[in-house]
C-alpha positions in Angstrom: -20.6 -18.1 2.2 -20.3 -16.5 5.6 -18.7 -13.0 5.5 -16.9 -13.8 8.8 -15.2 -16.8 7.2 -14.1 -14.6 4.2 -12.7 -12.0 6.6 -10.8 -14.7 8.5 -9.4 -16.0 5.3 -8.3 -12.6 4.1 -6.7 -11.8 7.4 -4.8 -15.0 7.3 -3.8 -14.8 3.7 -2.9 -11.2 3.6 -1.5 -10.8 7.1 -4.2 -8.2 8.0 -6.2 -7.6 11.1 -9.7 -6.7 9.8 -12.5 -6.9 12.3 -14.9 -9.8 11.9 -18.0 -7.5 12.1 -17.5 -5.9 8.6 -20.1 -6.2 5.9 -18.9 -7.7 2.6 -19.0 -4.2 1.1 -17.0 -2.7 3.9 -14.4 -5.5 3.5 -14.2 -4.8 -0.3 -13.7 -1.1 0.4 -10.9 -1.7 3.0 -9.2 -4.2 0.7 -9.4 -1.7 -2.2 -7.9 1.1 -0.1 -5.1 -1.2 1.0 -4.4 -2.6 -2.5 -4.4 1.0 -3.9 -1.9 2.0 -1.2 0.4 -0.9 -2.1 0.1 -0.1 -5.8 1.3 3.4 -5.1 3.9 2.8 -2.4 5.2 -0.8 -2.7 4.3 -2.3 -6.1 6.6 -5.3 -5.6 4.8 -6.2 -2.3 1.5 -6.0 -4.2 2.8 -8.3 -6.9 4.1 -10.8 -4.3 0.8 -10.7 -2.5 -1.2 -11.4 -5.7 1.2 -14.2 -6.5 0.8 -15.7 -3.0 -3.0 -15.4 -3.2 -2.9 -17.2 -6.6 -4.6 -14.4 -8.5 -4.5 -15.2 -12.2 -2.3 -12.5 -13.8 -3.8 -12.8 -17.3 -7.4 -12.4 -15.9 -6.2 -9.5 -13.8 -4.6 -7.7 -16.7 -7.7 -8.3 -18.8 -10.1 -6.9 -16.1 -7.9 -3.9 -15.6 -7.7 -3.1 -19.3 -11.4 -3.6 -19.8 -12.1 -1.3 -16.9 -9.4 1.3 -17.3 -11.6 4.1 -16.0 -12.4 2.4 -12.8 -10.4 2.2 -9.5 -7.8 -0.5 -9.9 -8.0 -1.3 -6.1 -11.7 -2.1 -6.4 -11.0 -4.5 -9.3 -8.2 -6.2 -7.6 -10.2 -6.4 -4.3 -13.0 -8.1 -6.1 -10.7 -10.7 -7.6 -9.0 -11.3 -4.2 -12.4 -11.9 -2.6 -13.5 -14.1 -5.4 -10.4 -16.2 -5.1 -10.7 -16.5 -1.3 -14.3 -17.8 -1.7 -13.0 -20.3 -4.4 -10.3 -21.5 -2.0 -12.8 -21.8 0.9 -15.3 -23.8 -1.2 -12.5 -26.1 -2.5 -11.3 -26.8 1.0 -14.8 -27.5 2.1 -15.5 -29.8 -0.9 -12.2 -31.7 -0.9 -11.3 -31.6 2.8 -10.8 -34.7 4.8 -14.0 -36.7 4.7 -12.9 -40.0 6.2 -11.7 -38.8 9.6 -8.1 -39.6 9.0 -5.5 -37.5 10.8 -2.5 -36.0 9.1 -0.3 -38.8 10.4 -2.6 -41.5 9.1 -2.8 -39.9 5.6 1.0 -39.9 5.2 2.6 -42.8 3.4 
């Protein structure tokens, strides 16, 4: 998947304004920093964001407990990126294939 598409998806989903010229690793680092900041300053906002992004709570808890010595922001950022790719691939796979507009699909 194109890194630019991932960045656009993250920007839209997380109300961020990350530059499109980031590498995947730079994106991961910036997300980790942002998510760590939320964990330390506004935990409720972090929880709401993870809920809105549809991050599986049980998987997240398991990953965090299995990797307790690692930076939580890095772990969460990796899950966010993985979920964004899954959503992108799903939309690509199950998107409108027959050329119908939104109005034609309603019934």
